[in-house]
C-alpha positions as CSV (number, residue, x, y, z in Angstrom):
1,M,0.4,-0.4,0.3
2,E,2.6,2.7,1.5
3,H,4.5,1.6,-2.3
4,S,2.0,1.7,-4.2
5,A,1.3,5.6,-2.9
6,R,4.9,6.8,-3.0
7,H,4.4,5.7,-6.8
8,T,1.4,7.9,-7.5
9,V,2.9,10.6,-5.9
10,I,5.8,10.2,-8.1
11,F,4.4,9.6,-10.8
12,T,1.8,13.3,-9.8
13,V,5.1,15.0,-9.5
14,I,6.4,14.2,-12.8
15,L,3.1,14.9,-14.5
16,C,3.3,18.3,-12.9
17,V,7.0,19.5,-14.1
18,F,5.9,17.8,-17.5
19,F,2.9,20.2,-18.1
20,S,4.5,23.2,-16.0
21,V,7.4,22.7,-19.0
22,I,4.9,22.5,-21.9
23,V,2.9,25.2,-20.5
24,S,6.1,27.2,-20.1
25,A,7.9,26.8,-24.0
26,V,4.2,27.3,-25.3
27,A,4.3,30.8,-23.4
28,V,7.6,31.6,-24.6
29,A,7.1,30.5,-27.7
30,L,3.8,32.9,-28.0
31,K,5.2,35.6,-26.5
32,D,6.3,36.9,-30.0
33,R,2.9,36.5,-31.6
34,Q,1.4,37.9,-28.3
35,V,3.4,41.5,-28.4
36,E,2.6,41.7,-32.4
37,N,-1.2,41.1,-31.8
38,A,-1.0,43.7,-28.7
39,R,1.0,46.1,-31.3
40,L,-1.8,45.3,-34.0
41,D,-4.6,46.0,-32.0
42,K,-3.3,49.6,-30.8
43,I,-2.6,50.0,-34.5
44,K,-6.4,49.4,-35.6
45,N,-7.8,51.4,-32.6
46,V,-5.6,54.6,-34.0
47,L,-7.2,53.9,-37.2
48,S,-10.5,53.8,-35.6
49,V,-10.0,57.3,-34.2
50,A,-8.6,58.5,-37.1
51,G,-11.6,57.8,-39.3
52,L,-9.6,55.4,-41.2
53,M,-11.3,52.3,-40.3
54,K,-14.7,52.3,-40.0
55,P,-16.7,50.1,-37.1
56,G,-17.1,46.6,-38.4
57,Q,-15.1,47.2,-41.1
58,E,-12.8,43.9,-41.7
59,M,-9.4,44.8,-43.1
60,S,-6.0,42.3,-43.8
61,R,-2.9,42.7,-41.2
62,E,-1.2,44.2,-44.4
63,E,-4.3,46.4,-45.4
64,I,-3.8,47.7,-41.8
65,T,-0.3,48.3,-41.5
66,R,-0.3,50.1,-45.0
67,V,-3.0,52.7,-43.8
68,F,-1.6,53.4,-40.6
69,E,2.5,53.7,-42.6
70,E,1.3,56.2,-45.0
71,R,-1.5,58.4,-42.9
72,I,-0.2,58.1,-39.7
73,E,2.6,59.5,-37.9
74,P,3.8,58.5,-34.8
75,R,6.1,60.6,-32.3
76,V,7.4,60.7,-29.2
77,V,6.6,63.6,-26.8
78,N,8.4,64.9,-23.6
79,M,5.5,65.3,-21.8
80,E,7.6,68.5,-19.3
81,T,8.7,70.3,-22.4
82,G,5.9,69.4,-25.3
83,Q,8.5,68.9,-27.4
84,F,9.5,65.8,-29.9
85,V,11.9,63.3,-28.7
86,D,14.1,61.2,-31.0
87,G,15.8,57.9,-30.9
88,V,13.1,56.3,-28.9
89,D,10.3,53.6,-31.3
90,P,7.4,54.8,-30.7
91,L,5.2,51.5,-31.3
92,A,7.8,49.9,-29.0
93,Y,7.9,52.6,-26.3
94,D,5.4,51.2,-23.3
95,A,4.0,54.3,-21.3
96,R,1.9,52.4,-19.6
97,R,4.7,50.4,-18.6
98,A,7.0,53.6,-17.8
99,A,4.4,54.6,-15.6
100,K,5.1,52.1,-13.5
101,D,8.7,53.0,-12.8
102,P,9.4,55.6,-10.6
103,S,13.2,56.3,-12.9
104,Q,10.8,57.1,-15.8
105,S,8.0,58.6,-14.2
106,Q,6.2,61.3,-12.2
107,P,3.6,61.3,-9.3
108,A,0.5,62.9,-10.6
109,P,-0.9,65.7,-8.4
110,E,-4.3,63.7,-6.8
111,N,-7.6,64.2,-9.4
112,K,-10.7,63.1,-10.2
113,S,-9.5,60.6,-12.9
114,K,-7.4,58.5,-10.0
115,V,-3.7,59.3,-12.1
116,R,-1.2,57.9,-10.4
117,R,1.9,58.5,-12.2
118,I,2.6,60.2,-15.8
119,P,5.6,58.9,-18.0
120,N,8.0,61.3,-18.5
121,L,7.4,60.3,-21.9
122,E,4.4,59.5,-23.7
123,V,3.5,58.4,-27.4
124,V,0.9,61.0,-29.7
125,Y,-0.1,60.3,-33.2
126,L,0.2,62.3,-36.1
127,L,-2.6,61.8,-38.9
128,T,-1.1,63.3,-42.6
129,E,-2.1,63.8,-45.8
130,G,1.4,63.7,-47.7
131,D,3.2,66.6,-45.4
132,D,0.5,68.0,-44.2
133,V,-0.7,66.9,-40.1
134,E,-4.5,66.9,-40.3
135,G,-5.5,65.4,-37.0
136,I,-3.4,64.8,-33.5
137,I,-4.0,61.5,-31.6
138,L,-3.8,61.4,-28.1
139,P,-3.7,58.7,-25.6
140,I,-6.1,59.3,-22.8
141,H,-6.8,57.0,-19.3
142,G,-8.8,57.1,-16.6
143,Y,-10.7,55.7,-13.9
144,G,-14.7,54.5,-14.3
145,L,-17.3,52.7,-12.1
146,W,-15.0,49.4,-11.7
147,S,-11.9,49.7,-13.9
148,T,-9.1,52.0,-15.7
149,L,-11.0,53.1,-18.8
150,Y,-7.9,53.6,-21.9
151,G,-8.2,55.3,-25.1
152,F,-7.7,57.6,-27.8
153,L,-8.9,61.1,-28.4
154,A,-8.4,62.5,-31.9
155,L,-7.9,66.3,-32.4
156,D,-8.5,68.0,-35.7
157,A,-5.6,70.5,-37.3
158,D,-6.8,73.1,-35.2
159,A,-5.9,70.8,-31.8
160,R,-9.7,72.2,-30.4
161,T,-12.2,70.4,-32.7
162,I,-12.6,66.4,-31.5
163,H,-12.9,64.2,-34.4
164,G,-13.5,60.8,-32.6
165,I,-12.6,59.6,-29.1
166,T,-12.4,55.6,-28.5
167,F,-11.5,53.0,-25.9
168,Y,-9.9,50.0,-26.5
169,S,-9.6,48.6,-22.3
170,H,-11.8,48.7,-20.1
171,G,-13.6,46.4,-17.4
172,E,-17.0,49.0,-17.3
173,T,-20.6,46.8,-16.9
174,A,-21.7,45.8,-20.2
175,G,-24.6,47.7,-21.1
176,L,-24.1,50.6,-19.3
177,G,-20.7,52.3,-18.6
178,G,-19.7,49.5,-21.4
179,E,-21.7,51.7,-23.8
180,V,-18.0,53.6,-24.4
181,D,-17.8,51.2,-27.2
182,N,-21.2,51.7,-28.5
183,P,-20.3,53.4,-32.0
184,R,-23.2,55.4,-31.8
185,W,-22.1,56.7,-28.5
186,K,-18.8,57.4,-30.4
187,A,-20.7,59.2,-33.4
188,L,-21.6,62.2,-31.0
189,W,-17.7,63.8,-30.2
190,P,-16.6,64.4,-33.9
191,G,-17.4,68.3,-34.1
192,R,-17.0,69.5,-30.6
193,L,-15.2,71.5,-28.9
194,A,-12.5,70.6,-26.4
195,F,-11.6,73.7,-25.4
196,D,-13.5,76.7,-25.0
197,D,-12.6,80.9,-26.5
198,E,-9.9,81.2,-23.3
199,G,-8.5,78.1,-24.0
200,D,-9.4,76.0,-20.5
201,V,-10.3,72.5,-21.1
202,A,-14.8,72.4,-21.4
203,I,-15.7,69.3,-22.9
204,H,-17.6,67.5,-20.9
205,V,-20.4,64.4,-20.7
206,I,-23.3,65.5,-19.4
207,K,-26.3,63.4,-17.4
208,G,-29.6,63.7,-20.1
209,H,-29.1,64.7,-23.7
210,A,-27.3,67.3,-25.5
211,G,-28.0,69.0,-28.4
212,P,-25.8,68.8,-31.7
213,P,-22.5,70.0,-31.9
214,K,-23.0,73.6,-33.1
215,E,-25.8,74.0,-30.3
216,D,-23.7,72.6,-27.7
217,P,-19.8,72.5,-28.5
218,Y,-18.8,71.5,-25.2
219,E,-21.1,68.6,-24.3
220,V,-21.9,64.9,-24.9
221,D,-24.8,62.8,-24.1
222,G,-24.2,60.9,-21.0
223,L,-24.2,57.0,-20.8
224,S,-27.9,56.3,-19.5
225,G,-27.4,54.9,-16.0
226,A,-24.2,55.2,-15.9
227,T,-23.1,58.6,-14.4
228,I,-19.8,57.5,-12.6
229,T,-18.5,56.2,-15.9
230,S,-19.8,59.5,-17.7
231,N,-18.0,61.7,-15.0
232,G,-14.6,59.5,-15.8
233,V,-14.6,60.5,-19.5
234,S,-15.3,64.0,-18.3
235,N,-12.5,63.6,-15.4
236,M,-9.9,62.0,-17.7
237,L,-10.4,64.2,-20.4
238,D,-10.0,67.5,-18.0
239,F,-6.4,66.1,-17.1
240,W,-5.0,65.0,-20.0
241,L,-5.7,67.9,-21.9
242,G,-4.7,69.9,-19.0
243,K,-1.6,71.3,-17.8
244,N,-0.6,68.0,-16.2
245,G,-1.1,66.0,-19.3
246,F,-0.6,67.2,-23.1
247,A,-0.8,70.9,-22.5
248,N,2.7,71.6,-22.8
249,Y,2.9,69.4,-26.1
250,L,-0.8,71.5,-27.6
251,A,0.6,74.8,-26.3
252,A,3.9,74.1,-28.8
253,Y,2.2,72.5,-31.7
254,R,0.0,75.7,-31.9
255,N,3.1,78.3,-31.4
256,E,5.4,76.0,-34.1
257,R,1.5,76.4,-36.5
258,G,0.7,80.0,-35.2
259,I,-2.7,78.2,-34.2
């Protein structure tokens, strides 16, 4: 009996070791593919918010890459100076990881969006047509009801008019706060104004319904039954468009173009 039990334990240990090795080997083998898929997903979201990829549109990996390379110019920005930084690969740089590293980030002041740290460098995406810049795409994130929402905000070339917004990662409730993914809600954003005439951040999500952009340029319909998530979207835009976010970059952009 004791002999049988010993063999059972040994056999179980051998199986555990064997499958652990297999799982580890598969994870290592798939790592490059996972990294590539994450890169492709980010590119697809950039194209989506830029209006270069329509909701539900199917594009091959090759076509996605081609459109991105033709129309999008990713640049690394120093968040303190607002100037571009050379020598850093914008597609390989991970701002989310950098924000967790004290040597690559700064603590954020207390804010409603619950942003804890600000990376020293961030990546912005320029929507181009030939040599002309037609828009700016900024990464944004902030806390909603249950989770941190990660997305992109696109501005037209005037650095004021909203071109689009999208969220690619969050844990909000489906059918409520999760409606940030709904194309109908995202279609309400283009044409709104991110800043008022004095240059202050003015865009916000209201409770209820807003009028069309010409009547209510600074307001967007709230998400039904999801007031806290709606407020979270307002808070993150206030943060990332403000002095602790991309204000220095946007100021440098406007100054260069005489806006």
